[in-house]
Backbone as CSV, one residue per row, in Angstrom:
resi,resn,N_x,N_y,N_z,CA_x,CA_y,CA_z,C_x,C_y,C_z
1,UNK,19.558,-6.167,10.850,20.581,-5.506,10.070,19.902,-4.710,8.960
2,UNK,20.345,-3.501,8.745,19.779,-2.647,7.710,20.897,-2.138,6.820
3,UNK,20.759,-2.365,5.540,21.736,-1.872,4.561,21.013,-1.051,3.523
4,UNK,21.721,-0.190,2.849,21.104,0.580,1.771,21.911,0.394,0.500
5,UNK,21.227,0.585,-0.624,21.877,0.460,-1.923,22.729,1.692,-2.208
6,UNK,23.832,1.519,-2.934,24.655,2.673,-3.271,24.099,3.481,-4.440
7,UNK,22.937,3.090,-4.975,22.303,3.790,-6.097,20.900,4.211,-5.685
8,UNK,20.285,5.085,-6.463,18.931,5.556,-6.165,17.874,4.473,-6.305
9,UNK,18.112,3.492,-7.174,17.138,2.443,-7.416,17.859,1.220,-7.941
10,UNK,17.152,0.097,-7.985,17.739,-1.125,-8.519,17.824,-1.051,-10.034
11,UNK,16.755,-0.571,-10.665,16.712,-0.479,-12.133,16.820,0.969,-12.579
12,UNK,17.427,1.162,-13.747,17.476,2.484,-14.358,16.134,2.737,-15.020
13,UNK,15.598,3.919,-14.833,14.292,4.251,-15.386,14.410,5.503,-16.239
14,UNK,13.682,5.504,-17.338,13.660,6.692,-18.186,12.727,7.726,-17.578
15,UNK,12.987,8.991,-17.870,12.125,10.052,-17.371,10.752,9.920,-18.004
16,UNK,9.711,10.167,-17.220,8.357,10.072,-17.745,7.447,11.036,-17.001
17,UNK,6.401,11.396,-17.658,5.389,12.256,-17.055,4.207,11.364,-16.709
18,UNK,3.764,11.439,-15.477,2.633,10.617,-15.064,1.473,11.510,-14.655
19,UNK,0.277,10.996,-14.864,-0.902,11.767,-14.491,-1.157,11.591,-12.996
20,UNK,-1.703,12.599,-12.354,-1.992,12.476,-10.925,-3.108,11.466,-10.679
21,UNK,-3.033,10.804,-9.555,-4.070,9.849,-9.163,-4.498,10.138,-7.728
22,UNK,-5.704,9.756,-7.391,-6.182,9.886,-6.030,-5.835,8.608,-5.290
23,UNK,-5.083,8.738,-4.219,-4.657,7.582,-3.454,-5.652,7.189,-2.380
24,UNK,-5.346,6.108,-1.719,-6.180,5.593,-0.643,-6.189,6.533,0.560
25,UNK,-5.054,7.193,0.809,-4.940,8.082,1.965,-5.288,9.513,1.605
26,UNK,-5.654,10.289,2.634,-5.988,11.696,2.430,-4.742,12.488,2.009
27,UNK,-4.913,13.769,1.760,-3.813,14.593,1.267,-2.677,14.735,2.268
28,UNK,-2.941,14.485,3.535,-1.894,14.532,4.560,-1.299,13.149,4.822
29,UNK,-1.776,12.135,4.086,-1.321,10.748,4.229,-1.468,10.233,5.657
30,UNK,-2.562,10.633,6.316,-2.783,10.219,7.701,-4.011,9.335,7.872
31,UNK,-5.036,9.528,7.060,-6.288,8.791,7.224,-6.755,8.261,5.868
32,UNK,-7.490,7.177,5.918,-8.088,6.638,4.698,-9.195,7.590,4.257
33,UNK,-9.236,7.872,2.959,-10.267,8.765,2.434,-11.646,8.180,2.740
34,UNK,-12.579,9.043,3.077,-13.938,8.636,3.426,-14.556,7.760,2.339
35,UNK,-14.288,8.082,1.077,-14.849,7.311,-0.044,-14.411,5.846,-0.019
36,UNK,-13.256,5.566,0.595,-12.688,4.222,0.562,-12.776,3.482,1.884
37,UNK,-13.369,4.089,2.918,-13.385,3.461,4.245,-14.081,2.104,4.250
38,UNK,-15.282,2.021,3.724,-16.035,0.763,3.764,-15.345,-0.343,2.978
39,UNK,-14.921,-0.025,1.772,-14.265,-1.028,0.936,-12.965,-1.499,1.574
40,UNK,-12.194,-0.580,2.113,-10.926,-0.940,2.753,-11.170,-1.801,3.980
41,UNK,-12.171,-1.452,4.768,-12.514,-2.254,5.947,-12.854,-3.685,5.526
42,UNK,-13.628,-3.839,4.458,-14.004,-5.166,3.974,-12.780,-5.961,3.519
43,UNK,-11.839,-5.308,2.877,-10.607,-5.985,2.430,-9.846,-6.518,3.641
44,UNK,-9.698,-5.692,4.680,-8.969,-6.126,5.868,-9.714,-7.213,6.629
45,UNK,-11.030,-7.155,6.666,-11.809,-8.207,7.320,-11.601,-9.531,6.601
46,UNK,-11.670,-9.506,5.261,-11.470,-10.739,4.490,-10.060,-11.285,4.686
47,UNK,-9.061,-10.408,4.696,-7.680,-10.843,4.902,-7.526,-11.456,6.287
48,UNK,-8.126,-10.840,7.283,-8.061,-11.354,8.644,-8.727,-12.724,8.750
49,UNK,-9.882,-12.873,8.117,-10.582,-14.169,8.133,-9.740,-15.244,7.456
50,UNK,-9.122,-14.907,6.341,-8.273,-15.858,5.629,-7.101,-16.276,6.498
51,UNK,-6.413,-15.318,7.080,-5.256,-15.623,7.898,-5.635,-16.392,9.166
52,UNK,-6.776,-16.090,9.730,-7.225,-16.782,10.937,-7.543,-18.258,10.648
53,UNK,-7.923,-18.543,9.418,-8.284,-19.915,9.046,-7.075,-20.779,8.703
54,UNK,-5.912,-20.172,8.571,-4.713,-20.945,8.255,-4.301,-21.784,9.456
55,UNK,-3.768,-22.970,9.191,-3.315,-23.796,10.308,-2.121,-23.139,11.012
56,UNK,-2.064,-23.282,12.316,-0.941,-22.719,13.063,0.334,-23.486,12.702
57,UNK,1.408,-22.767,12.634,2.668,-23.455,12.289,3.570,-23.605,13.482
């Protein structure tokens, strides 16, 4: 089942100006930026190892 809120957001937010940041994905949001490939791979490997070590339920 999928429902949507009748408002734009849960909380009201004041207008603000934010500085641009470089994200994990490239400018087309399709691939991980080359600068972050190794670190991201290591994060996923560690997460996979952690989850694999959990007892089966």
